[in-house]
Each structure stands twice: as structure tokens, then as C-alpha cells.
C-alpha positions as CSV (number, residue, x, y, z in Angstrom):
1,X,18.1,0.3,1.3
2,X,17.2,-3.3,2.2
3,X,19.6,-5.8,0.6
4,X,16.8,-7.5,-1.3
5,X,15.5,-4.2,-2.6
6,X,19.1,-3.3,-3.7
7,X,19.4,-6.6,-5.5
8,X,16.2,-6.0,-7.4
9,X,17.1,-2.4,-8.3
10,X,20.6,-3.5,-9.4
11,X,19.0,-6.2,-11.6
12,X,16.6,-3.6,-13.2
13,X,19.5,-1.3,-13.8
14,X,21.5,-4.1,-15.5
15,X,18.6,-5.0,-17.7
16,X,18.0,-1.4,-18.6
17,X,21.7,-1.1,-19.7
18,X,21.2,-4.3,-21.8
19,X,18.0,-2.8,-23.3
20,X,19.8,0.4,-24.2
21,X,22.7,-1.5,-25.8
22,X,20.2,-3.5,-27.8
23,X,18.4,-0.4,-29.0
24,X,21.8,1.2,-29.9
25,X,22.6,-1.8,-32.0
26,X,19.8,-1.0,-34.4
27,X,20.4,1.9,-36.7
28,X,18.3,4.9,-35.6
29,X,16.6,5.2,-39.0
30,X,15.4,1.6,-38.7
31,X,13.9,1.7,-35.2
32,X,10.4,2.6,-36.5
33,X,10.4,-0.1,-39.2
34,X,9.0,-3.5,-38.7
35,X,11.5,-6.2,-39.8
36,X,8.5,-8.2,-41.2
37,X,4.7,-7.5,-41.4
38,X,3.9,-9.8,-38.5
39,X,6.7,-8.4,-36.2
40,X,7.1,-5.3,-34.0
41,X,9.4,-2.4,-34.7
42,X,11.9,-1.4,-32.0
43,X,9.7,1.6,-31.3
44,X,6.7,-0.7,-30.8
45,X,8.7,-2.9,-28.5
46,X,9.8,0.1,-26.4
47,X,6.2,1.4,-26.3
48,X,5.0,-2.1,-25.1
49,X,7.7,-2.1,-22.3
50,X,6.7,1.4,-21.2
51,X,3.0,0.4,-21.0
52,X,3.7,-2.7,-19.0
53,X,6.1,-0.8,-16.7
54,X,3.5,1.9,-16.0
55,X,0.7,-0.7,-15.3
56,X,2.9,-2.7,-13.0
57,X,4.2,0.4,-11.2
58,X,0.6,1.5,-10.5
59,X,-0.3,-2.1,-9.3
60,X,2.7,-2.4,-7.1
61,X,2.1,1.0,-5.5
62,X,-1.5,0.0,-4.8
63,X,-0.5,-3.4,-3.4
64,X,2.1,-1.9,-1.1
65,X,-0.3,0.8,0.1
66,X,-2.9,-1.9,0.8
67,X,-0.3,-4.1,2.7
68,X,0.8,-1.1,4.7
69,X,-2.8,-0.2,5.6
70,X,-3.3,-3.8,6.7
71,X,-0.3,-3.6,9.0
72,X,2.8,-4.5,6.9
73,X,5.8,-2.5,8.1
74,X,4.3,-1.9,11.6
75,X,7.7,-1.6,13.2
76,X,8.8,1.2,10.9
77,X,5.5,3.0,11.2
78,X,5.5,2.6,15.0
79,X,9.1,3.9,15.2
80,X,8.3,6.9,13.1
81,X,5.2,7.6,15.1
82,X,7.3,7.5,18.3
83,X,10.0,9.8,16.8
84,X,7.3,12.2,15.6
85,X,5.6,12.2,19.0
86,X,8.8,12.9,20.8
87,X,9.9,15.7,18.4
88,X,6.5,17.4,18.8
89,X,7.7,18.4,22.2
90,X,11.1,19.7,21.0
91,X,12.1,22.8,22.9
92,X,9.7,22.2,25.8
93,X,10.8,21.2,29.3
94,X,10.0,17.5,28.8
95,X,11.8,16.6,32.0
96,X,8.8,18.1,33.7
97,X,6.3,15.7,32.0
98,X,6.5,12.7,34.2
99,X,4.4,9.5,33.9
100,X,4.5,6.2,35.7
101,X,6.2,3.2,34.2
102,X,5.0,-0.1,35.6
103,X,8.5,-1.3,36.6
104,X,10.7,1.9,36.7
105,X,8.2,4.1,38.5
106,X,7.8,7.8,37.5
107,X,9.9,8.7,34.5
108,X,9.9,11.8,32.3
109,X,9.4,12.0,28.5
110,X,13.2,11.9,27.8
111,X,13.5,8.7,29.9
112,X,10.4,7.1,28.3
113,X,11.9,7.7,24.9
114,X,15.3,6.5,25.8
115,X,13.7,3.5,27.5
116,X,12.2,2.6,24.1
117,X,15.6,2.9,22.5
118,X,17.1,0.6,25.1
119,X,14.2,-1.8,24.7
120,X,14.8,-2.0,20.9
121,X,18.6,-2.5,21.6
122,X,17.9,-5.4,23.9
123,X,15.7,-7.1,21.3
124,X,18.4,-6.4,18.6
125,X,20.8,-8.4,20.8
126,X,18.1,-11.1,21.2
127,X,17.7,-11.4,17.4
128,X,21.5,-11.6,17.0
129,X,21.5,-14.5,19.6
130,X,18.8,-16.2,17.6
131,X,20.7,-15.8,14.4
132,X,23.9,-17.2,16.0
133,X,22.0,-20.4,16.9
134,X,21.2,-20.9,13.3
135,X,24.7,-20.2,12.0
136,X,26.3,-22.4,14.6
137,X,24.2,-25.4,13.3
138,X,25.9,-25.2,9.9
């Protein structure tokens, strides 16, 4: 899980624990009673929270799907597409499927796929080098 996602989920879990503790602090027989005519009961507060959670969950799901359709997450999608394409030939003699590479010349499907892994590894190193330039400035 991405660290930021983990942070958000941990926060939600912490708040849920606090909410449960708050509900538990009210006697169960009083949870449906309003403390005053112009105030909500515990049950009404929980219904409200559930309604908002459901509405926001639907909206977030829609927004993420729209962002993905517009290209967000292209690298993950492209990687999964590459993986699926390669695995579609699992069990076949892929060393016999040879196509030209503009620099390496004729290479087979295994080599094409491994080339992509090496390409990604090279850029991971490049990104680390970029990160080091920022951390060395501090």
C-alpha cells in the first residue's frame, strides 16, 4: 500500500475506534433518545455518518474511475498490460517469436520483456539519483 494511503487508512481506523468508544460511553438504552428536542440521538448521528460515508464512497469511486480513464495511473496500467500480454504466451515457444529492436537488433519475446524490466530498473536508478540531489541540498 502506498505510504500516503496507509496514513489515511490508519487515520480512519483510529477515528473509528474513537467513535466506537464514544458510542460505548452512552448506555445502550439511551442511544435512541434525543438529549434535547433540538438535538440528535446517538442513533441519528450514526445514521448521518453512514449516509455521508456512503455518498462520499460513491463519489470517490466515480472520481478515481474518471481519473484513471483520463490517464491517471498510466504506469501501473501499462505495466499490467505488459505483464498480461507476456503471460498470454505462457507455455508457448516464445524464443521463436523474434522482432527487431531499433538498437539491439532481432530479439525474442523473452528478451523484449526482460529489456522492459531492465529499462524500468535503469530509470529507478535515475530517480534515486534525482532524489539524492534533493536530499544532499539539505
